[in-house]
N, C-alpha and C positions, 0 to 999 in steps of 0.2 A: 504494500500499500504506500510505498515511498522508498526513495533512495537519496543518499547524500554522499558526497566525496570527502575524503580526508583532505585537510587544507593543502597538503603537498601532493596529493594524488596517490598516496601509498595504498589506500584501501577504499572500499565503498561500504557503507552501512545500508542495510535494507530492513524494512519492516513488512509484516504481512498479516493476513487474516488469521493465520494459525497461532498468533500470539508471540511470535519470535522476533528478536532483534538479531540479525546476523551480520558478521563482519567478513567481507570478501577481500582477499589480497589481490592487488593489481600489479604486484611486483614479481609474483612467481608464476605468471602465465594464467592465473585465474582458474587453475585446475581443481581447487578444493571445493568442497560442498558448502562453504560458508560456515565459519565458526559461530556457534550460537553463543551470544553474549547474555541473552536474557530470554526466558520462556515464561509467559504468563499462564500458559497451558490452556486457557479458554478465552481470554480477552484479546480481540484484535488490536494490533499495534499499528501506528501510522505516523507520518510526518517526522521522520528522523532528521537530526541535525548534529553536526560535529562541533566540538569546542574548537576555538581558533588554534590551540596548540595540538589538537588531535589526540589528546589523552582521554577524552570522555565523549560519549554520545548521549543524546536525549531523544526521547520519542514519546508521543502521546499515546494514551490507551483509550479505547472506546468507552471504558467505564469511568474515565476521568483523571486518575493520577497520571502525572508525567513521570517517566522513569529516566534517571540519569545513571549510566553505567560507566565505570572505569574500564577502559579498553584492555589494560594489562592485567589487573587483579580480578576483574569481574564484579567488584563490589558495586552495589546498587544503592541509590538514594531515591526515595519516593517523594515527589513533590505533590502534596495534597491540596484539596480545596474545591476541585471541580467534581461534579457528579456525572458529567458528560464529556465528550471528546474535546480536547484542547490541543492546539498546535504550539510546540515549544521552539525557542530561539535563544541561543547563547549571546551574551554581550561580547564585545571585542576582547575583553580580558579573560572570558570564560568564568568569571566569578558569579555572575547572575544568569538566571534563566527566566525569560518572560514567556507567558503562554496566554493566548486569547481563547476564551471559552464561549459557551452559549451556542456552539455549532448545532447541537441537537435540541437543547431545551430552551434557550433564550432566557428571558426574565432575569432572576438574580444570578444566573450563570453567565450572563452577558457582560463580563468584565475581563480585565487583563490582570493577571497575578504575576508578581515578581518574587523569586525566591533566591536565597543563597544556594548556589548550585552544588556545594559540598556538604552543607549541614542540612539542607532542606527547610531552613527557617524562612517563613513567609515574611518578606520585607515590605511589600506594598500591594495594595489593591487599587486599581484605577477603574472608575465606573463613570461612563458617560451619562448614565441615568435614563437612557432611552429603552432599555430592555431588549434591544435588537441583536446584540452580540457583535463581537469582532471576530473576523475569521483569521486575521494575521496580526502579529506584533513583532517588530524587529528593531534592534538597536542600530542607530546611526553611528558613524565614525566618531562623532563628538560625545557619544554616550546618551544622547536623547533617544526617546522611544517614539516610534511611529506605528500607527495601527490603521487597519482598514476593515471595512465591513463586507 
């Protein structure tokens, strides 16, 4: 349900309906079956993104939580607050993850949440107050956040 490149092009991360986040090497001819970084077992994953330094990936889950996975250790951090699908995006330092919600439910889910990407601490909730939801949220090079519906 989505793919994203490593910042230097070393690998590709993919997400799918089967609930897996996979890492595909692009330096060894791509002959592997994709190393499984995370398996929700039942919840579809989508919208993968790689941290700027390539050490972590984040992906949204159909059930709401955004999952951050350390590429080397496999350690995961669950970013909570949404009850429905949300699309994640790292800031340029990789310290924060923003996700826009309300994709399925709207209403009080129609906000942008920003977390510390390592601890999972919720740092900020941005709400336009219209209940329509944001489909995308991304950090600009100067650290400001931009969103779209």
